[in-house]
C-alpha positions, 0 to 999 in steps of 0.5 A: 512484541516482535515483528513479523518479517518477510523476505525481500521481493520485487514489486512491478507496478502498472498504473492503467488508465485506459482500460476498466478493471474488468478488462485488466482482470480478464488479461490476468486470467488469460495469462499463460502463467494461469493465474487464479484467485488467491484470496477473496477481494476485500477493502484495504485501508491505510493510514500513512505516517511521515515527519513534519518535513515529509521526509518519506514523501520526498524520499519517494519522489526523489527515488531514494534507493534506501527508504522506509514507508510507515503505515497502519493497515486494516481490512473491511469498513473504513469507519468502524472497529478494526479488530486486527490492524497492523503497523507496517514498515515497508522497507525499500533497498534498491529494487527490492523490498520487504516489510516489518509488521507488528500487531496492534490493538483494535482501532476504533474509527467510528467517530472519524477522528482518525489521527487521534484514534491511531495516536491512542492506539500506538500509545497503548500498543505493546511495541518494542522500545525502539519502534515506539520511539520511532512512532513518536517522531512521526505523525499521520498524514494520509488516509486511503482506501481501495478494493483489492483482488488477489491472484497467484500463478499456477506454480505459486511463484508470482502474485498479482493484485488489482486495486480499484476505487482508490480514495484519499483523505487527509488524516485529520478530519478525513470526512470533510475532504476526499479525492479519487484517482479517476479511472485508474486501476493499479496492478502490482506483480510481486515475486522473489529475487530469484524469479526476476528474469522470468518476470520480465517475460511475464510482464511483457505478456501482460501488455501493460506499461510498467510505471512508478506508482506510489499511493502515498505520493498520489494521495498527497499530490491529489490533496495538497499538490506537493508532488509536482516533480513526481 
């Protein structure tokens, strides 16, 4: 099975603690770029993978310019049958990034054995040989979920997502331990490489402070305290 790819794009991230998600959404709706709802809100679930030495985590903390983050993503209920999960390689090259995406068989998380379920899923998936080999060298480390809203500017060139109710679980035995990112809303502005100059002005009109933010780093830190230098 071949990958579905996307073009390289910028992502500006804003971690907003002092304002509610409703206030953040109001700011977006009132923006001069005339953002409108692009897609109904939905729950997003991710299982992140890493090496035994947590290379992906440490690359992110250290700001390594060229790095890859691996996850399985599905939408809807966290526990149940995910009918259309995707394996995603999120590739960062300097300030821009892209994804390689592979369709996976349905994922059964009803038992709560997330790590075992995704391991079996990868084993039976129709993946290219090099991808299967790459997945054999890493393991599930973190499960997270959040509710996401989607907006697009009137000209279609800029997209904004707003995430709330961020929850984090260990990949193994996830239901025995949970951490939340208290009173936090994450806004992401996404656009193509050619729109970077206009994005600066757009960001200023939002009025939020640009910040480094990685849900994977945040979750690992909340659960295990491994990102003190982030």
